[in-house]
N, C-alpha and C positions, 0 to 999 in steps of 0.2 A: 929853608923852605921854598925858594926859588927854583933850586935844583930839582927838587922832588916834583914840583909843578911842570917843569920841562920834562922830565922823565916821564911823568903820567900822560901828557900831551903827545910825546912821541910814540909812547906804547897805544894810545887811543888811535892815532892817525895810522899806525902800521897795522893794527887790529882791523880797522875799517876797510883799508885797501885789501887785506888778505881775505876778510870776509866777503867783500864785494866780489873778488875774483873767484873764491871757492864756490859761491852761490851762483854765479854766472855760468860756470861749468857744469852744473848739474842737468841731467836730462829730465824732461818734463815728467817721466814715469817715475821718478824717484821724489818728487816734491812732497807726496802725501806722507811717506816714512819720515822724511827729512823734517817736516812740519811737526810731527810728534816729537821727534828729538829735540828739536829746538823749543817745543813747549816746555819740555822737561828741563831744560837748560834755563829757561826764563823762570820757571818756578824757583830754581836754585837762586837765581838772581833775585827774586822778591824776598827770599828768606835772608839773603845777605843784606840787602838794602834795608830791611826792618831791623837787622841788628844795628846798622849803622845809625838809622834814624831814630832809635831808641834812647839815645843818651838824653839826660836830664836838661843840660845847658843848650841853649839856642846858638849854634855857630854854622858857618859854612858847611861844614861836613854833615850836620843834621838836616840842613835845609837840602843839600844835594841828595842825601839818602832818602828824604821823603819825595823828592822829584824822581829818583830811580824806583821807589815803590810804586808810585803811580804809573809811570811809564812801562814797567815790566809788568805790572798787573794788566794793563791795557794790551800789552803784547801776548800775554797768555790768553786772555779772553778771545782776542782777535784771532790768535791762532787756531784755538779749539773751534771758534765758529767757521773759519774758512776750512779746516779739516772736515767738520760736520758736513759743510756744503759739498765738498767734494766726495765724500763717501755717499752721500745722497744720490749723486749721479749713477752709481754702480748698483742701487737697489733696484729690483725688478718692479715696474709699474702694474698697479692692480688693474685688472681688466673687468669692465663694467658691461653688463649686458645680460 
């Protein structure tokens, strides 16, 4: 059990560093398309977290799955709101008069 936890933590830390470096190197013109892609990936994370959180017994895995569902859902909704707001900047303004 302890070995699995250590391996999981190492993978998490490495993924965090790699993700930070990859996102840092993206030019601003690509942020909107990448945001759409990350929303799709977060949607997959929601489905996976729902599967983990769906067990009948309450244990640490189910609690972490529930937390993952909440955080991934917030990420998806926030990502779509940010993407929508960025796309609104490119729409033509209506002229009045």
